[in-house]
KEMAR-170440 format. One line per field, with one value per atom (N, C-alpha, C): x, y, z; residue in three letters; chain. Coordinates in steps of 0.02 Angstrom, whole numbers, plus 50000, padded with zeros to 5 digits. Example, Ala and Ser with C-alpha at 12.3 -4.5 7.8 and 13.67 -1.06 7.14 Angstrom:
residues 2
px <- 50660,50615,50660,50642,50684,50645
py <- 49716,49775,49835,49888,49947,50002
pz <- 50390,50390,50390,50354,50357,50394
r <- ALA,ALA,ALA,SER,SER,SER
c <- A,A,A,A,A,A
end
This chain:
residues 216
px <- 49184,49147,49083,49075,49013,48955,48897,48838,48800,48753,48712,48750,48740,48768,48713,48721,48671,48689,48653,48668,48661,48619,48610,48673,48714,48775,48825,48820,48866,48832,48768,48736,48722,48721,48707,48772,48828,48892,48903,48939,48953,49026,49060,49132,49147,49097,49110,49060,49079,49036,48993,49022,48986,48998,48948,48957,48935,48980,48967,48970,48926,48927,48963,49016,49053,49044,49044,49040,49098,49135,49192,49170,49174,49152,49205,49198,49244,49245,49283,49288,49320,49312,49346,49422,49454,49527,49562,49527,49560,49590,49572,49602,49556,49491,49444,49451,49450,49456,49524,49575,49643,49649,49619,49621,49585,49528,49490,49528,49558,49595,49658,49691,49750,49731,49675,49654,49631,49591,49561,49605,49641,49680,49755,49775,49846,49875,49835,49858,49851,49888,49885,49892,49848,49849,49859,49912,49928,49876,49841,49796,49728,49707,49643,49585,49534,49474,49414,49367,49307,49266,49249,49210,49137,49094,49023,49008,48989,48980,49007,49045,49075,49079,49090,49095,49143,49172,49216,49204,49223,49212,49279,49290,49350,49334,49356,49347,49413,49409,49468,49454,49506,49499,49507,49459,49462,49456,49512,49513,49496,49446,49426,49369,49351,49296,49319,49282,49291,49239,49263,49220,49222,49163,49158,49140,49181,49168,49145,49088,49064,49072,49119,49141,49119,49081,49056,49098,49118,49156,49110,49096,49048,49081,49044,49069,49076,49132,49142,49112,49094,49069,49004,49001,48943,48878,48879,48816,48795,48838,48819,48792,48797,48784,48713,48664,48595,48584,48620,48615,48648,48709,48747,48725,48684,48663,48622,48590,48552,48596,48661,48707,48715,48701,48707,48657,48603,48551,48580,48572,48596,48670,48704,48776,48788,48840,48861,48918,48958,49014,49027,49050,49066,49139,49178,49247,49250,49265,49270,49343,49355,49423,49435,49492,49514,49587,49611,49679,49719,49771,49808,49844,49850,49883,49834,49770,49719,49673,49682,49644,49568,49548,49476,49442,49478,49448,49435,49477,49466,49408,49405,49351,49283,49284,49222,49197,49243,49221,49178,49200,49165,49099,49101,49043,48998,49019,48979,48961,49012,48999,48967,48991,48960,48889,48877,48809,48762,48787,48747,48734,48785,48778,48727,48727,48682,48609,48596,48527,48510,48560,48549,48565,48601,48619,48599,48595,48579,48642,48634,48691,48728,48698,48731,48785,48785,48834,48902,48954,49021,49054,49094,49130,49205,49242,49316,49340,49384,49413,49482,49494,49557,49586,49648,49686,49732,49717,49755,49812,49857,49916,49969,49978,50029,50100,50106,50172,50194,50148,50164,50169,50205,50209,50235,50278,50305,50252,50197,50142,50085,50095,50042,50012,49945,49908,49866,49857,49818,49863,49876,49920,49888,49931,49906,49869,49898,49868,49799,49794,49730,49675,49691,49641,49625,49677,49666,49622,49635,49595,49522,49512,49444,49409,49444,49414,49398,49443,49431,49369,49358,49298,49234,49240,49183,49177,49230,49230,49242,49282,49295,49371,49394,49466,49489,49555,49586,49650,49658,49718,49741,49807,49833,49859,49843,49858,49894,49921,49947,49928,49883,49866,49926,49969,50026,50076,50094,50144,50113,50046,50008,50012,50039,50045,49977,49966,49906,49840,49843,49781,49744,49779,49748,49723,49764,49746,49680,49670,49608,49547,49548,49490,49484,49540,49538,49512,49530,49504,49428,49401,49329,49297,49326,49299,49301,49354,49359,49307,49297,49246,49177,49161,49096,49089,49142,49139,49132,49170,49166,49097,49063,48999,48943,48953,48900,48919,48983,49005,48983,48948,48927,48867,48838,48781,48717,48715,48654,48657,48719,48726,48769,48750,48792,48834,48899,48941,48943,48919,48919,48859,48806,48745,48718,48743,48713,48764,48740,48782,48743,48780,48749,48744,48684,48673,48665,48675,48660,48591,48545,48476,48455,48502,48484,48523,48496,48530,48533,48573,48577,48617,48618,48656,48706,48750,48801,48789,48743,48727,48782,48780,48828,48804,48848,48832,48882,48860,48907,48961,49020,49076,49063,49091,49084,49128,49131,49172,49140,49141,49114,49164,49176,49226,49200,49247,49230,49197,49162,49132,49173,49178,49217,49170
py <- 49690,49737,49709,49643,49618,49635,49643,49663,49715,49747,49795,49860,49888,49953,50005,50046,50097,50161,50176,50234,50298,50299,50359,50378,50328,50341,50382,50382,50422,50481,50474,50527,50590,50584,50643,50682,50654,50686,50745,50796,50855,50856,50799,50799,50778,50781,50766,50804,50811,50845,50796,50740,50690,50621,50579,50509,50465,50419,50376,50303,50263,50191,50158,50121,50084,50009,49970,49897,49867,49822,49789,49718,49702,49636,49603,49538,49499,49427,49386,49315,49302,49241,49223,49229,49250,49251,49301,49350,49401,49456,49457,49504,49562,49552,49606,49627,49578,49594,49624,49598,49624,49697,49714,49784,49829,49806,49846,49856,49803,49808,49850,49845,49886,49960,49976,50046,50074,50037,50064,50056,50000,49985,49981,49984,49976,49911,49857,49791,49742,49687,49635,49567,49521,49454,49403,49364,49314,49259,49247,49190,49208,49173,49186,49159,49201,49180,49196,49150,49163,49217,49267,49324,49313,49330,49333,49404,49447,49517,49557,49609,49649,49721,49768,49838,49875,49928,49972,50043,50089,50161,50197,50242,50284,50353,50405,50474,50499,50526,50552,50623,50656,50723,50718,50745,50748,50821,50851,50923,50959,51002,51039,51004,50945,50909,50852,50842,50782,50731,50673,50621,50559,50538,50477,50420,50368,50309,50252,50224,50163,50108,50063,50015,49945,49914,49846,49796,49743,49689,49629,49606,49553,49486,49433,49366,49354,49326,49311,49246,49203,49138,49143,49107,49110,49096,49048,49031,49083,49132,49187,49247,49246,49306,49332,49288,49310,49344,49319,49347,49416,49420,49481,49537,49520,49571,49626,49612,49664,49721,49707,49759,49813,49797,49846,49903,49891,49942,50006,50062,50125,50138,50094,50103,50161,50200,50254,50232,50183,50161,50086,50054,49982,49974,49938,49922,49849,49837,49769,49746,49692,49669,49602,49595,49530,49520,49460,49441,49436,49477,49478,49412,49369,49304,49249,49265,49214,49242,49218,49242,49235,49181,49169,49224,49254,49306,49369,49381,49438,49423,49362,49343,49346,49329,49331,49402,49450,49520,49536,49511,49527,49489,49424,49382,49367,49383,49366,49427,49461,49515,49576,49596,49654,49639,49580,49562,49564,49541,49542,49614,49656,49725,49763,49751,49788,49776,49722,49707,49738,49766,49788,49861,49894,49964,50006,50072,50116,50150,50191,50220,50272,50295,50346,50316,50250,50218,50216,50239,50240,50171,50153,50090,50102,50058,50059,49987,49975,49909,49906,49856,49849,49779,49778,49715,49709,49663,49656,49606,49607,49563,49579,49643,49663,49650,49634,49616,49547,49509,49443,49445,49494,49505,49446,49405,49348,49294,49298,49250,49280,49338,49375,49334,49334,49303,49354,49413,49466,49527,49545,49601,49668,49713,49780,49813,49810,49843,49812,49746,49712,49737,49739,49762,49836,49876,49947,49960,49925,49932,49913,49861,49840,49894,49921,49974,50036,50053,50111,50101,50038,50023,50033,50024,50034,50107,50145,50215,50222,50176,50179,50176,50198,50196,50124,50113,50049,50062,50025,50028,49958,49949,49887,49900,49854,49863,49802,49812,49757,49771,49730,49737,49718,49674,49651,49706,49743,49797,49867,49870,49933,49974,49947,49984,50003,50068,50096,50082,50055,50039,50104,50150,50214,50249,50246,50280,50252,50188,50158,50188,50190,50216,50292,50327,50399,50414,50372,50382,50378,50327,50320,50378,50397,50453,50517,50528,50589,50590,50532,50528,50546,50519,50531,50603,50628,50697,50747,50737,50781,50779,50721,50715,50751,50766,50799,50868,50881,50944,51003,51050,51110,51100,51038,51026,51016,50958,50941,50959,50969,50978,51038,51074,51126,51093,51090,51051,51081,51144,51173,51150,51125,51109,51039,51005,50941,50886,50825,50767,50715,50674,50615,50562,50536,50488,50418,50369,50301,50285,50266,50260,50191,50147,50081,50065,50021,49998,49923,49893,49821,49792,49726,49692,49645,49618,49571,49503,49463,49399,49348,49295,49241,49193,49175,49127,49071,49010,48954,48959,48935,48938,48893,48913,48872,48899,48862,48884,48859,48902,48882,48904,48861,48878,48933,48967,49023,48998,49044,49031,49064,49034,49062,49073
pz <- 54142,54102,54072,54058,54032,54078,54050,54088,54048,54080,54044,54032,53973,53957,53967,54018,54033,53997,53943,53902,53942,53993,54033,54070,54086,54125,54086,54020,53980,53947,53930,53891,53932,53999,54039,54053,54033,54046,53999,54024,53984,53961,53965,53950,53879,53834,53764,53720,53656,53608,53569,53550,53512,53542,53536,53555,53497,53478,53421,53443,53414,53424,53366,53380,53330,53342,53289,53294,53255,53286,53254,53235,53170,53147,53104,53094,53053,53076,53040,53055,53123,53149,53211,53204,53258,53264,53218,53191,53151,53196,53260,53307,53326,53320,53338,53411,53456,53527,53543,53511,53523,53501,53445,53422,53472,53496,53543,53609,53634,53697,53689,53631,53619,53617,53585,53580,53647,53683,53744,53806,53810,53871,53858,53795,53775,53802,53793,53814,53756,53761,53710,53743,53726,53754,53698,53703,53652,53649,53703,53708,53681,53629,53597,53640,53649,53683,53639,53634,53594,53627,53589,53614,53599,53647,53631,53609,53655,53639,53697,53683,53735,53709,53754,53733,53779,53751,53790,53768,53811,53799,53804,53757,53761,53732,53766,53742,53713,53653,53618,53594,53572,53543,53467,53431,53358,53340,53321,53310,53375,53372,53432,53470,53448,53478,53524,53578,53619,53597,53579,53550,53594,53616,53655,53609,53608,53566,53610,53594,53626,53574,53587,53535,53555,53511,53522,53483,53518,53489,53483,53422,53412,53401,53414,53402,53327,53306,53236,53215,53264,53247,53207,53152,53108,53145,53191,53224,53275,53289,53333,53293,53227,53187,53195,53196,53203,53270,53320,53387,53391,53365,53373,53326,53276,53228,53260,53317,53351,53375,53383,53404,53351,53287,53234,53241,53278,53284,53316,53282,53309,53297,53261,53249,53201,53216,53172,53125,53147,53108,53117,53064,53066,53044,53084,53066,53046,52982,52954,52959,52995,53007,52975,52940,52915,52934,52926,52943,52878,52870,52807,52793,52844,52835,52817,52812,52794,52740,52679,52622,52632,52665,52674,52714,52762,52803,52762,52712,52667,52619,52594,52550,52586,52651,52689,52701,52703,52707,52647,52589,52526,52518,52532,52515,52574,52634,52693,52734,52760,52807,52774,52716,52683,52661,52636,52616,52676,52732,52793,52816,52812,52833,52791,52726,52682,52699,52734,52754,52822,52856,52925,52939,52893,52905,52846,52856,52801,52775,52724,52690,52732,52786,52828,52873,52881,52924,52889,52923,52894,52901,52851,52852,52848,52880,52878,52870,52822,52812,52845,52886,52922,52910,52886,52880,52940,52985,53047,53039,53088,53093,53041,53027,52978,53004,53069,53096,53071,53041,53015,52938,52914,52842,52802,52832,52796,52782,52819,52809,52768,52741,52707,52650,52648,52592,52555,52584,52553,52543,52481,52466,52486,52508,52527,52470,52410,52352,52336,52345,52331,52378,52443,52491,52483,52469,52460,52399,52345,52285,52297,52337,52353,52394,52444,52485,52444,52399,52355,52313,52291,52252,52292,52358,52402,52425,52412,52434,52508,52538,52609,52621,52680,52695,52709,52698,52715,52754,52809,52849,52868,52874,52901,52972,53017,53088,53116,53174,53215,53287,53313,53384,53428,53401,53440,53453,53401,53411,53408,53406,53409,53345,53292,53230,53201,53193,53161,53197,53257,53293,53311,53342,53358,53295,53243,53180,53152,53159,53133,53167,53233,53270,53262,53258,53247,53177,53128,53061,53060,53093,53096,53133,53189,53229,53189,53151,53110,53055,53023,52971,52998,53056,53086,53110,53142,53167,53110,53056,52999,52965,52970,52937,52974,53038,53076,53102,53109,53138,53095,53126,53090,53045,53045,53001,53042,53077,53114,53187,53213,53285,53300,53352,53381,53435,53426,53471,53541,53550,53617,53657,53624,53660,53647,53596,53578,53571,53578,53568,53529,53493,53462,53516,53527,53580,53550,53591,53573,53600,53557,53577,53600,53618,53641,53704,53744,53804,53805,53759,53754,53811,53814,53866,53834,53874,53851,53882,53856,53885,53874,53912,53905,53851,53805,53753,53757,53748,53753,53699,53716,53669,53610,53553,53493,53439,53385,53328,53265,53215,53150,53097,53049,52999,52954,52920,52876,52812,52781,52717,52662,52605,52550,52491
r <- MET,MET,MET,PRO,PRO,PRO,GLY,GLY,GLY,GLU,GLU,GLU,PHE,PHE,PHE,ASP,ASP,ASP,GLU,GLU,GLU,ARG,ARG,ARG,SER,SER,SER,VAL,VAL,VAL,SER,SER,SER,ILE,ILE,ILE,SER,SER,SER,ALA,ALA,ALA,ASP,ASP,ASP,TYR,TYR,TYR,ASP,ASP,ASP,TYR,TYR,TYR,MET,MET,MET,PHE,PHE,PHE,LYS,LYS,LYS,LEU,LEU,LEU,VAL,VAL,VAL,VAL,VAL,VAL,ILE,ILE,ILE,GLY,GLY,GLY,ASP,ASP,ASP,PRO,PRO,PRO,SER,SER,SER,VAL,VAL,VAL,GLY,GLY,GLY,LYS,LYS,LYS,SER,SER,SER,SER,SER,SER,LEU,LEU,LEU,LEU,LEU,LEU,LEU,LEU,LEU,ARG,ARG,ARG,PHE,PHE,PHE,THR,THR,THR,ASP,ASP,ASP,ASN,ASN,ASN,THR,THR,THR,PHE,PHE,PHE,ASN,ASN,ASN,GLU,GLU,GLU,HIS,HIS,HIS,TYR,TYR,TYR,GLN,GLN,GLN,ILE,ILE,ILE,THR,THR,THR,THR,THR,THR,ILE,ILE,ILE,ASP,ASP,ASP,TRP,TRP,TRP,LYS,LYS,LYS,ILE,ILE,ILE,LYS,LYS,LYS,THR,THR,THR,ILE,ILE,ILE,GLU,GLU,GLU,VAL,VAL,VAL,GLY,GLY,GLY,ARG,ARG,ARG,HIS,HIS,HIS,LYS,LYS,LYS,VAL,VAL,VAL,LYS,LYS,LYS,LEU,LEU,LEU,VAL,VAL,VAL,ILE,ILE,ILE,TRP,TRP,TRP,ASP,ASP,ASP,THR,THR,THR,ALA,ALA,ALA,GLY,GLY,GLY,GLN,GLN,GLN,GLU,GLU,GLU,ARG,ARG,ARG,PHE,PHE,PHE,ARG,ARG,ARG,ALA,ALA,ALA,PHE,PHE,PHE,SER,SER,SER,SER,SER,SER,SER,SER,SER,VAL,VAL,VAL,PHE,PHE,PHE,HIS,HIS,HIS,GLY,GLY,GLY,ALA,ALA,ALA,HIS,HIS,HIS,GLY,GLY,GLY,ILE,ILE,ILE,ILE,ILE,ILE,LEU,LEU,LEU,VAL,VAL,VAL,PHE,PHE,PHE,ASP,ASP,ASP,ILE,ILE,ILE,THR,THR,THR,ARG,ARG,ARG,GLN,GLN,GLN,THR,THR,THR,THR,THR,THR,PHE,PHE,PHE,MET,MET,MET,ASN,ASN,ASN,VAL,VAL,VAL,GLN,GLN,GLN,CYS,CYS,CYS,LEU,LEU,LEU,TRP,TRP,TRP,LEU,LEU,LEU,ASN,ASN,ASN,ASP,ASP,ASP,LEU,LEU,LEU,HIS,HIS,HIS,GLN,GLN,GLN,ARG,ARG,ARG,ILE,ILE,ILE,ASP,ASP,ASP,ASP,ASP,ASP,SER,SER,SER,VAL,VAL,VAL,LYS,LYS,LYS,LEU,LEU,LEU,LEU,LEU,LEU,LEU,LEU,LEU,VAL,VAL,VAL,GLY,GLY,GLY,ASN,ASN,ASN,LYS,LYS,LYS,CYS,CYS,CYS,ASP,ASP,ASP,GLU,GLU,GLU,GLY,GLY,GLY,THR,THR,THR,LYS,LYS,LYS,ARG,ARG,ARG,GLN,GLN,GLN,VAL,VAL,VAL,GLY,GLY,GLY,TYR,TYR,TYR,ALA,ALA,ALA,THR,THR,THR,ALA,ALA,ALA,GLU,GLU,GLU,ARG,ARG,ARG,TYR,TYR,TYR,ALA,ALA,ALA,GLN,GLN,GLN,GLY,GLY,GLY,LEU,LEU,LEU,GLY,GLY,GLY,ILE,ILE,ILE,PRO,PRO,PRO,TYR,TYR,TYR,LEU,LEU,LEU,GLU,GLU,GLU,THR,THR,THR,SER,SER,SER,ALA,ALA,ALA,LYS,LYS,LYS,ASN,ASN,ASN,ALA,ALA,ALA,SER,SER,SER,ASN,ASN,ASN,VAL,VAL,VAL,ASP,ASP,ASP,GLN,GLN,GLN,ALA,ALA,ALA,PHE,PHE,PHE,TYR,TYR,TYR,THR,THR,THR,MET,MET,MET,ALA,ALA,ALA,SER,SER,SER,GLU,GLU,GLU,LEU,LEU,LEU,THR,THR,THR,ASN,ASN,ASN,SER,SER,SER,VAL,VAL,VAL,SER,SER,SER,GLY,GLY,GLY,LYS,LYS,LYS,MET,MET,MET,PHE,PHE,PHE,ASP,ASP,ASP,SER,SER,SER,ASP,ASP,ASP,THR,THR,THR,SER,SER,SER,SER,SER,SER,ILE,ILE,ILE,ARG,ARG,ARG,ILE,ILE,ILE,GLY,GLY,GLY,VAL,VAL,VAL,THR,THR,THR,PRO,PRO,PRO,SER,SER,SER,SER,SER,SER,PRO,PRO,PRO,VAL,VAL,VAL,VAL,VAL,VAL,GLU,GLU,GLU,GLU,GLU,GLU,GLY,GLY,GLY,TYR,TYR,TYR,CYS,CYS,CYS,CYS,CYS,CYS,SER,SER,SER,TYR,TYR,TYR,VAL,VAL,VAL
c <- A,A,A,A,A,A,A,A,A,A,A,A,A,A,A,A,A,A,A,A,A,A,A,A,A,A,A,A,A,A,A,A,A,A,A,A,A,A,A,A,A,A,A,A,A,A,A,A,A,A,A,A,A,A,A,A,A,A,A,A,A,A,A,A,A,A,A,A,A,A,A,A,A,A,A,A,A,A,A,A,A,A,A,A,A,A,A,A,A,A,A,A,A,A,A,A,A,A,A,A,A,A,A,A,A,A,A,A,A,A,A,A,A,A,A,A,A,A,A,A,A,A,A,A,A,A,A,A,A,A,A,A,A,A,A,A,A,A,A,A,A,A,A,A,A,A,A,A,A,A,A,A,A,A,A,A,A,A,A,A,A,A,A,A,A,A,A,A,A,A,A,A,A,A,A,A,A,A,A,A,A,A,A,A,A,A,A,A,A,A,A,A,A,A,A,A,A,A,A,A,A,A,A,A,A,A,A,A,A,A,A,A,A,A,A,A,A,A,A,A,A,A,A,A,A,A,A,A,A,A,A,A,A,A,A,A,A,A,A,A,A,A,A,A,A,A,A,A,A,A,A,A,A,A,A,A,A,A,A,A,A,A,A,A,A,A,A,A,A,A,A,A,A,A,A,A,A,A,A,A,A,A,A,A,A,A,A,A,A,A,A,A,A,A,A,A,A,A,A,A,A,A,A,A,A,A,A,A,A,A,A,A,A,A,A,A,A,A,A,A,A,A,A,A,A,A,A,A,A,A,A,A,A,A,A,A,A,A,A,A,A,A,A,A,A,A,A,A,A,A,A,A,A,A,A,A,A,A,A,A,A,A,A,A,A,A,A,A,A,A,A,A,A,A,A,A,A,A,A,A,A,A,A,A,A,A,A,A,A,A,A,A,A,A,A,A,A,A,A,A,A,A,A,A,A,A,A,A,A,A,A,A,A,A,A,A,A,A,A,A,A,A,A,A,A,A,A,A,A,A,A,A,A,A,A,A,A,A,A,A,A,A,A,A,A,A,A,A,A,A,A,A,A,A,A,A,A,A,A,A,A,A,A,A,A,A,A,A,A,A,A,A,A,A,A,A,A,A,A,A,A,A,A,A,A,A,A,A,A,A,A,A,A,A,A,A,A,A,A,A,A,A,A,A,A,A,A,A,A,A,A,A,A,A,A,A,A,A,A,A,A,A,A,A,A,A,A,A,A,A,A,A,A,A,A,A,A,A,A,A,A,A,A,A,A,A,A,A,A,A,A,A,A,A,A,A,A,A,A,A,A,A,A,A,A,A,A,A,A,A,A,A,A,A,A,A,A,A,A,A,A,A,A,A,A,A,A,A,A,A,A,A,A,A,A,A,A,A,A,A,A,A,A,A,A,A,A,A,A,A,A,A,A,A,A,A,A,A,A,A,A,A,A,A,A,A,A,A,A,A,A,A,A,A,A,A,A,A,A,A,A,A,A,A,A,A,A,A
end
């Protein structure tokens, strides 16, 4: 699947009402790629691989609308951040992922990723906070109530997921799709004649593997 994403290949299709670009971000090893693969392909791989930038497409039904989601999975490595930030251009929704078994990944959402986002997106972009790996509850370092309270303070939804057992994975992406669909349906677009398009045609270049520790 890596390679150029040709927006024309999907935007000329009549099989959807809206098309939204989503970007999944967070620290390394929080399960971003696993969540994406579970949602789009219903697969799970135990073996962690460093991701550069990748994307997948899935069409779902939200109410009476067919919604095409183009979902970008970005590298969590700090030294890739300047490179992958270009993917935020044209995004309609951002999914912030942390690992409930690693406190630092939750802290980095607050002090690193959100600060970075505020410099790159406008207020119209929807956010969703996801605590992944809820199947490892005995190793939990971030309480559900703590994360939920933080999300409420931001005015965004919070969900806990497990890419391993598929818990709430679909719900996370459907929640984002519903938020976006509700924000435009009946306002700016006639769903019988118009679609929200992605206005960029980025590529997925190869970046050398690397790892950088989290910031606290």
